[in-house]
C-alpha positions in Angstrom: 73.4 45.6 -183.0 75.2 44.5 -179.8 71.9 43.9 -178.1 70.9 41.6 -181.0 74.3 39.9 -180.9 74.0 39.4 -177.1 70.5 37.9 -177.6 71.8 35.4 -180.2 74.7 34.4 -177.9 72.2 33.8 -175.0 70.1 31.6 -177.3 73.1 29.6 -178.5 74.3 29.1 -174.9 70.8 28.0 -173.8 70.6 25.6 -176.7 74.0 24.2 -176.0 73.3 23.9 -172.3 70.0 22.1 -172.9 71.7 19.7 -175.4 74.5 18.9 -172.9 72.0 18.4 -170.1 70.0 15.9 -172.1 73.0 14.1 -173.5 74.5 13.9 -169.9 71.3 12.6 -168.6 71.2 9.8 -171.1 74.8 8.9 -170.3 74.0 9.1 -166.6 71.1 6.7 -167.2 73.5 4.3 -168.9 75.9 4.6 -166.0 73.1 3.8 -163.5 72.1 0.8 -165.6 75.7 -0.5 -165.5 75.8 -0.1 -161.7 72.5 -2.0 -161.4 73.9 -4.8 -163.5 77.1 -5.0 -161.5 75.0 -5.5 -158.4 73.0 -8.3 -159.9 74.1 -11.9 -159.7 75.9 -13.4 -162.6 73.9 -16.6 -162.2 70.8 -17.9 -160.5 69.9 -21.5 -159.8 66.6 -22.8 -158.5 65.9 -26.0 -156.6 69.5 -27.0 -156.4 70.5 -30.5 -155.3 74.3 -30.5 -155.4 76.1 -33.7 -154.5 79.8 -33.8 -153.6 81.4 -37.2 -154.1 84.8 -38.7 -153.6 86.3 -41.5 -155.7 88.1 -44.1 -153.6 89.5 -47.2 -155.2 86.7 -48.5 -157.3 83.8 -46.8 -155.6 82.2 -43.4 -155.5 81.2 -42.2 -152.1 78.8 -39.4 -151.3 80.5 -36.9 -148.9 77.9 -34.0 -148.9 74.6 -33.0 -150.4 73.6 -29.4 -150.5 69.9 -28.6 -151.1 68.5 -25.1 -151.5 65.5 -23.5 -153.2 67.7 -20.6 -154.6 71.4 -19.9 -155.2 72.6 -16.5 -156.4 76.2 -16.4 -157.9 78.0 -13.2 -157.4 81.4 -14.3 -158.7 81.4 -11.1 -160.9 82.2 -9.1 -157.7 85.7 -8.2 -156.5 84.9 -10.2 -153.4 83.1 -13.1 -154.9 80.3 -15.0 -153.0 77.4 -17.3 -153.5 74.2 -16.4 -151.6 71.3 -18.7 -150.5 68.6 -16.3 -149.6 66.0 -19.0 -148.9 68.3 -21.1 -146.7 70.0 -24.5 -147.1 69.9 -28.1 -146.0 73.3 -29.6 -146.0 73.8 -33.3 -145.4 77.4 -34.3 -144.5 78.6 -37.9 -144.4 81.7 -39.0 -142.4 84.1 -41.7 -143.4 81.7 -44.4 -142.0 78.7 -42.9 -143.8 77.1 -41.4 -140.7 75.0 -38.4 -141.4 75.2 -34.8 -139.9 72.6 -32.3 -141.1 72.9 -28.6 -141.1 70.0 -26.2 -141.8 69.7 -22.4 -141.8 67.2 -19.9 -143.2 70.0 -18.0 -145.0 73.6 -18.7 -146.1 76.4 -17.0 -147.9 79.7 -18.5 -149.0 82.7 -16.3 -149.6 84.8 -17.9 -152.3 88.1 -16.2 -151.6 88.2 -16.9 -147.8 86.3 -20.2 -147.7 84.0 -18.8 -145.0 80.4 -19.9 -144.8 78.0 -17.6 -142.9 74.8 -19.3 -141.8 72.0 -17.3 -140.3 68.5 -17.7 -139.0 67.7 -20.8 -136.9 71.0 -22.5 -137.6 70.7 -26.2 -136.5 73.3 -28.9 -136.7 72.2 -32.4 -135.8 74.7 -35.2 -135.6 74.2 -39.0 -136.1 74.6 -39.3 -132.3 71.5 -37.0 -131.9 73.6 -34.1 -130.6 72.0 -30.8 -131.6 73.4 -27.3 -131.8 71.1 -24.4 -132.3 72.1 -20.7 -132.8 71.1 -17.7 -134.8 74.4 -17.3 -136.6 77.3 -19.6 -137.2 80.5 -19.3 -139.3 82.4 -22.2 -140.8 85.9 -21.9 -142.0 86.4 -24.6 -144.6 90.2 -24.4 -144.7 90.6 -24.8 -140.9 87.4 -27.0 -140.5 86.5 -24.7 -137.6 83.0 -23.4 -136.5 82.4 -20.3 -134.4 79.8 -17.8 -133.3 79.4 -14.9 -130.9 75.7 -15.4 -130.7 73.7 -17.3 -128.0 73.6 -21.1 -128.5 72.2 -24.3 -127.1 73.9 -27.6 -127.4 71.9 -30.7 -126.5 73.6 -34.1 -125.9 72.6 -37.3 -124.2 74.3 -36.0 -121.0 72.3 -32.8 -120.9 71.9 -29.4 -122.4 74.5 -26.7 -122.4 73.9 -23.1 -123.4 75.9 -19.9 -123.6 77.0 -17.0 -125.7 79.9 -17.6 -128.2 82.0 -20.6 -128.9 84.8 -22.0 -131.1 85.1 -25.6 -132.1 86.5 -28.0 -134.5 84.0 -29.4 -137.0 83.4 -32.6 -134.9 82.8 -30.6 -131.6 85.6 -32.5 -129.9 87.6 -29.3 -129.2 84.8 -27.1 -128.0 85.7 -23.8 -126.3 82.8 -21.8 -124.8 82.9 -18.1 -124.1 80.0 -17.8 -121.7 78.2 -21.0 -120.5 75.5 -22.6 -118.5 73.6 -25.8 -118.3 74.2 -29.4 -117.1 77.7 -30.7 -116.9 79.2 -34.0 -116.0 82.3 -33.8 -113.9 84.9 -36.5 -113.5 85.7 -37.4 -109.9 
């Protein structure tokens, strides 16, 4: 009788274990799905053409125009960001309406820190035909400051400078180079 009782208990334990295994697997599948959804963007936009305007007196003035094939919104993350996986074209207009263009193959904007990370053939061209080219460039919107630790090339009317790493204000008036080379004009 105890052998039969032992056999019944083994069968019950086996059935219970199989039931728990399958029910846990289904719950695990649901947990995996939630994890996937949390890694997905909360919003997607295609062919965006975002215009930032400023209202002065009785006129509206265009300050910036952001163009990108795709924008992914990850504001559902603890550290929110917007990603531009196919790059950007940003047109920025100064107070006199003069245009500076910024392009990159990839961009990411971190909402909480106001840092923009531009990557892949980052090019800034000013209305004065100055041109900065680098592979990665950061822009701090709060401080209006740009910086990189990557190699760069800066072309001006007076010549071309190149180096590795720099910090600068957004207008390139306070330009600090880490390593440099190129043609320089010196005051006598």
